[in-house]
Backbone as numpy.savetxt, mean C-alpha at the origin, in Angstrom:
# Nx Ny Nz CAx CAy CAz Cx Cy Cz
23.60 -16.11 12.29 23.10 -17.25 11.51 22.50 -16.75 10.20
22.99 -17.30 9.11 22.48 -16.87 7.82 21.08 -17.39 7.59
20.24 -16.54 7.01 18.89 -16.96 6.68 18.91 -17.81 5.42
18.05 -18.79 5.38 17.93 -19.61 4.18 17.29 -18.80 3.07
17.77 -18.98 1.88 17.22 -18.27 0.73 16.83 -19.29 -0.32
15.60 -19.21 -0.78 15.10 -20.10 -1.81 14.67 -19.29 -3.01
15.04 -19.74 -4.20 14.52 -19.09 -5.39 13.26 -19.85 -5.79
12.12 -19.20 -5.59 10.84 -19.84 -5.80 10.07 -19.08 -6.87
9.65 -19.75 -7.94 8.84 -19.04 -8.94 7.56 -18.54 -8.30
7.14 -17.34 -8.62 5.91 -16.80 -8.05 4.70 -17.63 -8.44
4.84 -18.46 -9.51 3.70 -19.29 -9.92 3.17 -20.16 -8.79
4.07 -20.62 -7.88 3.61 -21.54 -6.84 2.83 -20.82 -5.76
2.90 -19.48 -5.74 2.25 -18.72 -4.69 0.82 -18.35 -5.07
0.44 -18.55 -6.32 -0.86 -18.08 -6.79 -1.46 -19.09 -7.75
-2.75 -18.98 -7.94 -3.39 -19.76 -8.98 -2.80 -19.34 -10.32
-2.48 -20.26 -11.23 -1.88 -19.88 -12.50 -2.72 -18.86 -13.26
-2.05 -17.91 -13.89 -2.73 -16.89 -14.65 -2.67 -17.23 -16.12
-3.33 -16.42 -16.95 -3.45 -16.74 -18.36 -2.17 -16.52 -19.14
-1.29 -15.64 -18.61 -0.08 -15.30 -19.32 1.11 -15.82 -18.52
2.03 -16.49 -19.20 3.19 -17.03 -18.51 4.07 -15.91 -18.01
4.54 -16.03 -16.77 5.36 -14.99 -16.18 6.76 -15.00 -16.79
7.33 -13.82 -17.01 8.67 -13.71 -17.57 9.74 -13.96 -16.52
10.99 -14.14 -16.96 12.06 -14.46 -16.01 12.32 -13.39 -14.96
12.04 -12.11 -15.28 12.33 -11.07 -14.28 11.35 -11.11 -13.11
10.30 -11.92 -13.22 9.37 -12.07 -12.10 9.67 -13.33 -11.29
10.96 -13.62 -11.16 11.42 -14.63 -10.23 12.14 -13.90 -9.12
11.90 -14.32 -7.90 12.43 -13.57 -6.76 13.02 -14.52 -5.75
14.16 -14.15 -5.21 14.76 -14.94 -4.14 14.03 -14.62 -2.84
13.49 -15.65 -2.23 12.62 -15.45 -1.07 13.34 -15.89 0.21
13.79 -14.95 1.04 14.45 -15.31 2.29 13.45 -15.79 3.34
13.77 -16.87 3.99 13.01 -17.30 5.16 14.01 -17.50 6.30
13.52 -17.82 7.45 14.44 -18.01 8.55 13.92 -17.37 9.82
14.79 -17.13 10.81 14.35 -16.64 12.12 13.58 -15.34 12.06
14.06 -14.38 11.27 13.38 -13.08 11.20 11.98 -13.20 10.65
11.86 -13.94 9.57 10.55 -14.13 8.94 9.59 -14.82 9.90
10.04 -15.88 10.52 9.18 -16.65 11.42 8.79 -15.84 12.64
9.69 -15.03 13.15 9.40 -14.22 14.33 8.26 -13.25 14.06
8.32 -12.56 12.92 7.27 -11.60 12.57 5.96 -12.32 12.33
6.01 -13.42 11.62 4.78 -14.17 11.32 4.11 -14.64 12.60
4.90 -15.17 13.55 4.33 -15.65 14.81 3.77 -14.50 15.64
4.48 -13.36 15.63 4.01 -12.22 16.40 2.65 -11.75 15.90
2.49 -11.64 14.59 1.22 -11.19 14.02 0.09 -12.14 14.38
0.38 -13.42 14.28 -0.64 -14.42 14.58 -0.98 -14.41 16.07
0.04 -14.33 16.92 -0.19 -14.38 18.36 -0.91 -13.16 18.89
-0.67 -12.00 18.26 -1.30 -10.77 18.72 -2.59 -10.46 17.96
-3.05 -11.42 17.16 -4.28 -11.23 16.36 -4.21 -9.97 15.51
-3.04 -9.76 14.89 -2.85 -8.62 14.01 -2.84 -9.10 12.56
-3.21 -8.19 11.67 -3.21 -8.50 10.24 -2.18 -7.63 9.53
-1.63 -8.16 8.46 -0.75 -7.36 7.60 -1.29 -7.41 6.19
-1.14 -6.30 5.49 -1.54 -6.30 4.08 -0.59 -7.20 3.29
0.61 -7.40 3.82 1.59 -8.28 3.18 0.99 -9.68 2.97
0.32 -10.18 4.00 -0.26 -11.51 3.92 -1.62 -11.51 3.24
-2.49 -10.57 3.63 -3.86 -10.58 3.11 -3.91 -10.27 1.61
-2.99 -9.44 1.12 -2.99 -9.08 -0.30 -1.99 -9.91 -1.10
-1.39 -10.95 -0.48 -0.47 -11.86 -1.16 0.71 -11.10 -1.77
1.28 -10.17 -1.02 2.38 -9.37 -1.54 3.61 -10.25 -1.79
4.23 -10.13 -2.96 5.41 -10.95 -3.26 6.65 -10.56 -2.46
6.58 -9.43 -1.74 7.73 -8.97 -0.96 7.66 -9.38 0.51
6.63 -10.12 0.91 6.44 -10.34 2.35 7.59 -11.12 2.97
8.19 -12.06 2.26 9.29 -12.83 2.82 10.48 -11.91 3.09
10.78 -11.04 2.14 11.88 -10.09 2.31 11.60 -9.13 3.46
10.40 -8.56 3.48 10.09 -7.56 4.51 10.04 -8.17 5.90
9.38 -9.32 6.05 9.32 -9.97 7.35 10.74 -10.32 7.83
11.58 -10.77 6.91 12.95 -11.13 7.29 13.74 -9.92 7.76
13.33 -8.73 7.30 13.99 -7.48 7.72 13.26 -6.84 8.90
12.31 -7.59 9.48 11.53 -7.11 10.63 10.71 -5.88 10.26
10.10 -5.88 9.09 9.16 -4.82 8.71 7.87 -5.46 8.22
6.79 -4.72 8.34 5.49 -5.19 7.87 4.57 -3.99 7.75
3.55 -4.11 6.92 2.54 -3.06 6.80 1.28 -3.53 7.53
0.94 -2.85 8.60 -0.17 -3.27 9.44 -1.50 -2.97 8.75
-2.40 -3.93 8.82 -3.74 -3.81 8.25 -4.73 -3.74 9.41
-5.39 -2.61 9.57 -6.27 -2.42 10.72 -7.74 -2.54 10.33
-8.56 -2.70 11.35 -10.02 -2.80 11.21 -10.48 -4.10 10.55
-9.71 -5.16 10.77 -10.13 -6.47 10.28 -9.43 -6.86 9.01
-9.86 -8.01 8.47 -9.25 -8.53 7.24 -10.26 -8.71 6.12
-11.44 -8.07 6.27 -12.48 -8.17 5.25 -12.91 -6.77 4.83
-13.23 -6.64 3.56 -13.44 -5.33 2.95 -14.89 -5.18 2.47
-15.41 -3.94 2.54 -16.78 -3.72 2.05 -16.83 -3.65 0.53
-15.68 -3.42 -0.09 -15.63 -3.37 -1.56 -15.05 -4.67 -2.10
-15.15 -4.82 -3.39 -14.70 -6.07 -4.01 -13.94 -5.73 -5.29
-12.84 -4.97 -5.14 -12.05 -4.58 -6.29 -11.50 -5.82 -6.99
-11.48 -5.80 -8.29 -11.18 -7.00 -9.07 -9.69 -7.28 -9.20
-8.86 -6.44 -8.58 -7.42 -6.69 -8.59 -6.92 -7.17 -7.25
-7.73 -7.06 -6.20 -7.25 -7.16 -4.83 -7.59 -8.50 -4.19
-6.61 -9.07 -3.48 -6.80 -10.38 -2.84 -7.46 -10.30 -1.47
-7.60 -9.09 -0.92 -8.24 -8.98 0.40 -9.69 -9.45 0.29
-10.11 -10.23 1.26 -11.41 -10.89 1.20 -12.56 -9.89 1.34
-13.59 -10.07 0.53 -14.84 -9.31 0.64 -15.84 -10.20 1.35
-16.45 -9.70 2.43 -17.40 -10.56 3.12 -17.91 -9.95 4.40
-18.52 -10.78 5.26 -19.10 -10.28 6.52 -18.06 -9.55 7.36
-18.49 -8.45 7.96 -17.57 -7.60 8.70 -17.80 -7.69 10.20
-16.71 -7.60 10.94 -16.80 -7.53 12.41 -16.60 -6.09 12.84
-17.07 -5.77 14.03 -16.82 -4.44 14.58 -15.32 -4.26 14.80
-14.76 -3.09 14.48 -13.34 -2.85 14.75 -13.02 -3.06 16.22
-11.85 -3.59 16.49 -11.41 -3.90 17.85 -10.79 -2.65 18.47
-11.38 -2.17 19.55 -10.90 -0.95 20.20 -9.48 -1.10 20.76
-9.04 -2.34 20.99 -7.70 -2.58 21.53 -6.65 -2.71 20.44
-7.07 -2.74 19.20 -6.12 -2.97 18.11 -5.03 -1.90 18.04
-5.34 -0.60 18.15 -4.25 0.40 18.11 -3.14 0.13 19.12
-3.51 -0.31 20.31 -2.51 -0.61 21.33 -1.66 -1.81 20.93
-2.29 -2.83 20.35 -1.54 -4.03 19.94 -0.60 -3.70 18.78
-1.05 -2.87 17.86 -0.17 -2.46 16.76 1.03 -1.70 17.31
0.77 -0.76 18.22 1.85 0.04 18.80 2.85 -0.83 19.54
2.36 -1.84 20.24 3.25 -2.73 20.98 4.07 -3.59 20.02
3.46 -4.02 18.90 4.21 -4.78 17.89 5.31 -3.92 17.27
5.01 -2.64 17.05 6.02 -1.71 16.54 7.19 -1.62 17.52
6.87 -1.53 18.80 7.92 -1.47 19.83 8.74 -2.74 19.84
8.07 -3.89 19.78 8.77 -5.18 19.82 9.69 -5.37 18.62
9.26 -4.88 17.46 10.06 -5.01 16.25 11.14 -3.93 16.15
11.04 -2.92 17.00 12.02 -1.85 16.96 11.93 -0.99 15.72
10.71 -0.79 15.23 10.54 -0.05 13.98 10.66 1.45 14.21
11.37 2.10 13.32 11.47 3.56 13.34 10.54 4.18 12.29
10.12 3.37 11.32 9.19 3.83 10.29 8.09 2.78 10.16
6.86 3.23 10.28 5.71 2.31 10.33 4.72 2.68 9.22
4.19 1.67 8.54 3.13 1.90 7.56 1.87 1.21 8.06
0.78 1.97 8.11 -0.50 1.45 8.56 -1.53 1.66 7.45
-2.21 0.61 7.08 -3.29 0.71 6.11 -4.52 0.01 6.68
-5.58 -0.08 5.88 -6.80 -0.72 6.37 -7.56 -1.32 5.21
-8.47 -2.20 5.55 -9.50 -2.58 4.60 -10.41 -1.36 4.43
-11.18 -1.32 3.35 -12.16 -0.24 3.19 -13.39 -0.57 4.02
-13.80 0.37 4.87 -14.93 0.14 5.77 -16.02 1.18 5.47
-16.70 1.01 4.36 -17.81 1.90 4.01 -18.98 1.76 4.96
-18.95 0.71 5.80 -20.04 0.50 6.76 -19.93 1.41 7.97
-18.76 2.01 8.19 -18.56 2.88 9.35 -18.86 4.33 8.97
-19.44 5.10 9.88 -19.84 6.48 9.54 -18.70 7.33 9.00
-17.49 7.16 9.54 -16.35 7.96 9.09 -15.37 7.14 8.27
-15.78 5.93 7.85 -14.90 5.07 7.07 -13.72 4.52 7.85
-13.73 4.73 9.16 -12.63 4.24 9.99 -11.56 5.26 10.28
-11.83 6.53 9.98 -10.82 7.58 10.18 -10.36 7.66 11.63
-11.29 7.52 12.57 -10.93 7.59 13.99 -9.95 6.49 14.37
-10.11 5.30 13.78 -9.20 4.19 14.10 -7.80 4.46 13.56
-7.72 5.08 12.38 -6.41 5.50 11.88 -5.77 6.49 12.86
-6.53 7.50 13.28 -6.00 8.53 14.16 -5.54 7.93 15.49
-6.34 7.04 16.06 -5.97 6.43 17.33 -4.73 5.56 17.20
-4.59 4.89 16.04 -3.41 4.05 15.82 -2.16 4.90 15.70
-2.25 6.01 14.97 -1.11 6.92 14.85 -0.68 7.41 16.24
-1.64 7.87 17.02 -1.31 8.44 18.33 -0.74 7.38 19.28
-1.30 6.18 19.23 -0.82 5.13 20.13 0.59 4.69 19.74
0.87 4.61 18.44 2.23 4.26 18.01 3.21 5.30 18.52
2.85 6.56 18.36 3.75 7.64 18.78 3.91 7.65 20.31
2.84 7.33 21.03 2.91 7.35 22.49 3.90 6.30 22.99
3.85 5.12 22.40 4.71 4.03 22.86 6.06 3.99 22.14
6.17 4.73 21.05 7.40 4.71 20.25 7.79 6.14 19.87
8.23 6.93 20.84 8.57 8.32 20.56 9.61 8.41 19.43
9.35 9.30 18.51 10.28 9.47 17.40 9.97 8.63 16.18
9.04 7.67 16.30 8.71 6.84 15.14 7.93 7.65 14.11
8.22 7.43 12.85 7.46 8.04 11.77 6.37 7.07 11.32
5.18 7.61 11.05 4.04 6.77 10.70 3.45 7.23 9.37
3.48 6.34 8.40 2.83 6.58 7.11 1.49 5.86 7.11
0.44 6.55 6.67 -0.86 5.91 6.57 -1.28 5.80 5.11
-1.73 4.62 4.73 -2.26 4.36 3.40 -3.76 4.20 3.56
-4.50 5.24 3.20 -5.91 5.32 3.56 -6.83 5.03 2.37
-8.07 4.59 2.66 -9.09 4.49 1.61 -9.63 5.88 1.27
-10.62 5.96 0.40 -11.10 7.29 -0.03 -12.12 7.91 0.92
-12.56 7.17 1.95 -13.55 7.67 2.91 -14.80 8.21 2.20
-15.06 7.71 1.00 -16.21 8.13 0.19 -16.26 9.66 0.00
-15.09 10.26 -0.01 -15.02 11.70 -0.24 -15.31 12.57 0.97
-15.34 11.99 2.16 -15.68 12.72 3.39 -14.50 13.58 3.84
-14.62 14.89 3.70 -13.55 15.82 4.08 -13.25 15.75 5.57
-14.28 15.64 6.38 -14.10 15.62 7.83 -13.30 14.39 8.26
-13.56 13.26 7.62 -12.83 12.03 7.95 -11.35 12.19 7.61
-11.06 12.78 6.46 -9.67 13.02 6.08 -8.99 13.94 7.10
-9.69 14.96 7.56 -9.13 15.90 8.54 -8.81 15.20 9.85
-9.64 14.25 10.26 -9.39 13.50 11.50 -8.04 12.78 11.41
-7.76 12.17 10.27 -6.50 11.46 10.09 -5.33 12.45 10.07
-5.45 13.52 9.32 -4.36 14.49 9.21 -4.08 15.18 10.54
-5.12 15.42 11.34 -4.92 16.07 12.63 -4.14 15.19 13.61
-4.09 13.89 13.33 -3.31 12.99 14.19 -1.82 13.05 13.87
-1.46 13.75 12.78 -0.06 14.01 12.48 0.72 12.88 11.83
0.19 12.24 10.77 0.99 11.23 10.09 2.22 11.86 9.42
3.26 11.06 9.24 4.46 11.55 8.56 4.25 11.64 7.06
3.44 10.72 6.51 3.10 10.68 5.09 1.65 10.28 4.95
0.94 10.92 4.03 -0.46 10.55 3.73 -0.46 9.91 2.35
-0.79 8.62 2.32 -0.75 7.84 1.08 -2.16 7.38 0.70
-2.50 7.55 -0.56 -3.75 7.01 -1.09 -3.49 6.64 -2.55
-3.67 5.39 -2.89 -3.36 4.93 -4.24 -4.50 5.16 -5.21
-4.17 5.69 -6.40 -5.20 5.75 -7.44 -5.28 4.40 -8.17
-4.25 3.59 -8.09 -4.18 2.21 -8.58 -4.09 2.06 -10.09
-4.92 2.78 -10.86 -4.92 2.59 -12.31 -5.40 3.86 -13.00
-5.44 3.80 -14.32 -5.83 4.98 -15.11 -7.35 5.14 -15.09
-7.80 6.33 -15.44 -9.22 6.67 -15.33 -10.11 5.72 -16.11
-9.75 5.38 -17.33 -10.61 4.55 -18.19 -10.90 3.18 -17.57
-9.97 2.65 -16.81 -10.11 1.29 -16.29 -10.81 1.22 -14.94
-11.15 2.36 -14.35 -11.78 2.35 -13.03 -13.04 1.48 -12.94
-13.99 1.59 -13.87 -15.21 0.77 -13.75 -14.92 -0.73 -13.73
-13.86 -1.15 -14.40 -13.51 -2.57 -14.44 -12.66 -2.97 -13.24
-11.68 -2.16 -12.92 -10.69 -2.52 -11.90 -11.15 -2.17 -10.49
-11.81 -1.00 -10.34 -12.15 -0.50 -9.01 -13.63 -0.13 -8.90
-14.54 -1.05 -9.13 -15.95 -0.71 -8.95 -16.20 -0.27 -7.51
-16.92 0.82 -7.36 -17.13 1.38 -6.02 -16.21 2.53 -5.72
-15.14 2.67 -6.50 -14.23 3.80 -6.33 -14.44 4.78 -7.48
-13.82 5.95 -7.37 -13.97 6.98 -8.39 -12.63 7.69 -8.57
-12.16 7.75 -9.79 -10.85 8.32 -10.11 -10.74 9.76 -9.60
-11.72 10.58 -9.91 -11.65 11.99 -9.54 -11.83 12.18 -8.03
-12.58 11.30 -7.38 -12.71 11.38 -5.93 -11.36 11.11 -5.25
-10.61 10.16 -5.80 -9.29 9.87 -5.24 -8.33 11.04 -5.45
-8.37 11.64 -6.64 -7.53 12.80 -6.89 -7.90 13.96 -5.95
-9.19 14.12 -5.74 -9.65 15.19 -4.86 -9.17 14.98 -3.43
-9.18 13.73 -2.98 -8.69 13.44 -1.63 -7.22 13.85 -1.50
-6.41 13.51 -2.49 -4.99 13.85 -2.45 -4.79 15.37 -2.45
-5.58 16.05 -3.27 -5.48 17.51 -3.33 -5.89 18.14 -2.01
-6.97 17.63 -1.40 -7.40 18.15 -0.11 -6.35 17.92 0.97
-5.74 16.74 0.94 -4.72 16.42 1.94 -3.56 17.40 1.83
-3.12 17.68 0.61 -2.01 18.61 0.41 -2.39 20.03 0.85
-3.60 20.44 0.54 -4.05 21.79 0.90 -4.23 21.93 2.40
-4.72 20.87 3.06 -5.02 20.93 4.49 -3.75 21.08 5.31
-2.71 20.32 4.92 -1.44 20.41 5.63 -0.30 20.16 4.65
0.19 21.21 3.99 1.25 21.05 2.99 2.54 20.45 3.54
2.71 20.46 4.87 3.94 19.91 5.44 3.94 18.38 5.47
2.78 17.74 5.27 2.70 16.28 5.22 2.82 15.83 3.77
3.89 15.11 3.43 4.04 14.66 2.04 2.87 13.77 1.62
2.41 13.97 0.38 1.32 13.18 -0.18 1.90 12.17 -1.17
1.44 10.95 -1.06 2.00 9.84 -1.84 0.87 9.07 -2.52
1.17 8.50 -3.68 0.18 7.67 -4.36 0.91 6.63 -5.20
0.14 5.67 -5.72 0.75 4.60 -6.50 -0.20 4.03 -7.53
0.41 3.38 -8.52 -0.35 2.75 -9.60 0.23 1.38 -9.91
-0.65 0.50 -10.40 -0.25 -0.78 -10.95 -0.21 -0.65 -12.47
0.76 -1.28 -13.09 0.81 -1.35 -14.55 0.60 -2.80 -14.97
0.09 -2.96 -16.20 -0.14 -4.30 -16.72 -1.60 -4.70 -16.79
-2.50 -3.73 -16.59 -3.94 -4.00 -16.63 -4.58 -3.59 -17.96
-3.76 -3.16 -18.91 -4.29 -2.76 -20.20 -4.25 -1.27 -20.45
-3.59 -0.53 -19.57 -3.47 0.91 -19.72 -2.55 1.25 -20.91
-2.79 2.41 -21.50 -1.98 2.87 -22.63 -0.97 3.91 -22.14
0.17 4.04 -22.86 1.19 4.99 -22.41 0.67 6.40 -22.19
-0.18 6.88 -23.11 -0.69 8.24 -22.94 -1.59 8.34 -21.72
-2.27 7.24 -21.34 -3.11 7.24 -20.15 -2.26 7.27 -18.88
-1.14 6.56 -18.89 -0.24 6.58 -17.74 0.30 7.99 -17.54
0.73 8.60 -18.63 1.29 9.94 -18.53 0.26 10.94 -18.01
-0.98 10.81 -18.47 -2.04 11.70 -17.98 -2.28 11.48 -16.49
-2.29 10.21 -16.06 -2.51 9.92 -14.64 -1.39 10.52 -13.79
-0.15 10.42 -14.26 0.96 11.00 -13.52 0.81 12.52 -13.43
0.40 13.13 -14.52 0.19 14.58 -14.53 -0.94 14.96 -13.57
-2.03 14.17 -13.59 -3.15 14.43 -12.68 -2.69 14.34 -11.22
-1.88 13.33 -10.92 -1.37 13.17 -9.56 -0.49 14.35 -9.16
0.40 14.74 -10.04 1.30 15.84 -9.72 0.54 17.12 -9.43
-0.53 17.37 -10.18 -1.31 18.59 -10.00 -2.05 18.63 -8.67
-2.24 17.48 -8.03 -2.88 17.47 -6.70 -1.93 17.92 -5.59
-0.63 17.92 -5.88 0.37 18.18 -4.85 1.10 16.92 -4.42
0.71 15.78 -5.00 1.38 14.51 -4.71 2.83 14.60 -5.22
3.78 14.19 -4.37 5.19 14.26 -4.76 5.94 12.95 -4.55
5.29 11.96 -3.95 5.90 10.64 -3.77 5.09 9.63 -4.57
5.77 8.78 -5.34 5.07 7.92 -6.29 5.65 6.52 -6.31
4.76 5.52 -6.38 5.19 4.13 -6.58 4.50 3.57 -7.81
5.25 2.80 -8.59 4.72 2.12 -9.78 5.17 0.67 -9.74
4.21 -0.26 -9.83 4.56 -1.67 -9.77 3.74 -2.50 -10.75
4.12 -3.76 -10.89 3.45 -4.68 -11.80 2.22 -5.30 -11.14
1.09 -5.27 -11.82 -0.08 -6.00 -11.33 0.16 -7.49 -11.49
-0.13 -8.25 -10.43 -0.07 -9.71 -10.47 -1.42 -10.27 -10.06
-1.94 -11.18 -10.82 -3.28 -11.72 -10.58 -3.29 -12.61 -9.34
-4.07 -12.26 -8.30 -4.08 -13.06 -7.08 -4.69 -14.45 -7.24
-5.70 -14.58 -8.10 -6.36 -15.86 -8.31 -7.07 -15.84 -9.65
-7.58 -16.98 -10.05 -8.28 -17.06 -11.33 -9.60 -16.27 -11.31
-10.04 -15.85 -10.13 -11.28 -15.06 -10.01 -11.02 -13.57 -10.12
-9.77 -13.18 -10.24 -9.43 -11.77 -10.37 -9.07 -11.44 -11.82
-8.92 -10.16 -12.09 -8.59 -9.72 -13.44 -7.28 -10.36 -13.91
-7.23 -10.79 -15.15 -5.97 -11.35 -15.67 -4.95 -10.24 -15.93
-3.71 -10.62 -15.96 -2.66 -9.69 -16.36 -2.73 -9.52 -17.87
-2.80 -8.29 -18.31 -2.81 -8.03 -19.75 -1.40 -7.96 -20.32
-0.46 -7.57 -19.48 0.92 -7.41 -19.98 1.88 -7.37 -18.82
3.02 -8.03 -18.97 4.09 -7.92 -18.00 5.06 -6.84 -18.48
5.17 -5.79 -17.69 5.96 -4.63 -18.07 7.43 -4.90 -17.73
8.34 -4.80 -18.70 9.75 -5.08 -18.42 10.38 -4.03 -17.51
11.43 -4.43 -16.77 12.06 -3.51 -15.82 12.53 -2.21 -16.46
13.04 -2.27 -17.68 13.53 -1.04 -18.31 12.41 -0.05 -18.59
11.19 -0.55 -18.79 10.06 0.36 -19.00 9.67 1.05 -17.69
9.77 0.30 -16.59 9.53 0.94 -15.29 10.55 2.05 -15.04
11.79 1.83 -15.46 12.81 2.87 -15.31 12.47 4.10 -16.15
11.93 3.86 -17.34 11.53 4.98 -18.20 10.45 5.81 -17.53
9.45 5.13 -16.94 8.37 5.87 -16.27 8.88 6.60 -15.04
9.87 6.04 -14.37 10.49 6.74 -13.24 11.11 8.06 -13.71
11.81 7.99 -14.84 12.43 9.20 -15.39 11.38 10.23 -15.77
10.30 9.76 -16.41 9.21 10.66 -16.80 8.64 11.37 -15.57
8.40 10.61 -14.51 7.81 11.19 -13.30 8.76 12.18 -12.63
10.03 11.83 -12.54 10.99 12.74 -11.93 11.13 14.02 -12.75
11.08 13.88 -14.07 11.15 15.07 -14.93 9.93 15.96 -14.75
8.79 15.36 -14.39 7.59 16.15 -14.11 7.74 16.98 -12.85
8.55 16.47 -11.92 8.74 17.18 -10.66 8.49 16.36 -9.41
8.14 15.06 -9.56 8.00 14.22 -8.37 9.35 14.17 -7.65
9.31 14.18 -6.33 10.52 14.23 -5.53 11.16 12.87 -5.32
10.34 11.82 -5.26 10.86 10.47 -5.08 9.93 9.50 -5.79
10.52 8.59 -6.54 9.75 7.61 -7.32 10.37 6.24 -7.15
9.56 5.28 -6.77 9.98 3.89 -6.73 9.21 3.15 -7.80
9.92 2.59 -8.77 9.26 2.02 -9.95 9.94 0.73 -10.36
9.20 -0.36 -10.39 9.76 -1.65 -10.77 8.72 -2.74 -10.64
8.97 -3.91 -11.22 7.98 -4.98 -11.21 7.49 -5.38 -9.83
8.38 -5.38 -8.83 8.00 -5.83 -7.49 7.66 -4.69 -6.54
7.67 -3.46 -7.02 7.37 -2.33 -6.15 5.90 -2.34 -5.73
5.67 -2.12 -4.45 4.33 -1.94 -3.92 4.34 -0.64 -3.10
3.16 -0.16 -2.74 3.07 1.19 -2.19 3.86 1.36 -0.90
4.04 0.30 -0.12 4.76 0.45 1.14 6.15 -0.18 1.11
6.58 -0.66 -0.05 7.88 -1.32 -0.15 9.00 -0.30 0.06
9.83 -0.52 1.08 10.93 0.37 1.43 10.44 1.82 1.57
9.27 1.95 2.18 8.65 3.27 2.32 9.49 4.21 3.17
10.15 3.67 4.18 10.98 4.50 5.04 12.14 5.13 4.28
12.70 4.36 3.33 13.81 4.89 2.53 13.32 6.04 1.64
12.11 5.90 1.09 11.58 6.96 0.25 11.34 8.22 1.09
10.76 8.05 2.26 10.53 9.20 3.15 11.84 9.86 3.54
12.84 9.04 3.86 14.12 9.59 4.24 14.78 10.40 3.14
14.52 10.01 1.89 15.13 10.70 0.75 14.58 12.11 0.58
13.35 12.35 1.07 12.74 13.68 0.87 12.61 14.47 2.17
12.84 13.83 3.32 12.65 14.51 4.60 13.89 15.24 5.07
15.02 14.91 4.44 16.27 15.58 4.81 16.87 15.04 6.08
């Protein structure tokens, strides 16, 4: 049975932003049995996905392909980054049964490549590192052979917390720097550019066999020379997997889009990054850090 496909302007999915969206930011959104099955499963198992909580424009496509990025430790964040749609507010204790439910959802979906991320939990002593580790192990226990990519917060620079996650054996360690250094105070209050770079460098040094990945949003007012410097900074940490995507304003309460970057410019930055030595780069208006992550891993894992 063919899935229904609707061409829906992204404008209807969000509060209107200050700048009119260009034609390349129109996307054909598949719905149908696959999409509904994943959506019902997440709701029925009390699971969260970053696809839904962060208003990802790719969620219809990914759900229809039976993929999703699991969001653990709740749906509320201790930080309030001005680009992010994840809710900031009162926090609940992490659910000790959640790793098992995630692993069972992976089994039900038949996933061979899994991406797990979390809200930032600065309220927890280890930032939630133990919950990442338990989720990795439980997925592997119930799904032998599955590869697990983790997209982690900065753990406030805690080396021990990072080691807990790496000791659980993720296939890829991902941490996004999100934007250039100059824009951090505006875009990521509570985060630190150099702390994020240090985390990536520590991850690579601790276990060089685990690929290190990071990503950035473009369109927040960054300058070309700042982008190039950020890419160079990332490369020097040992990061070799890179994603570049367009920032889209989740609501009128978030930072406005300063510029819509055309697809050909994303291709130029992909070339720049590959010429620097990055092994795999996904770059385009709709690219997000976990979009087709398994394909990127497969391209470098041999």
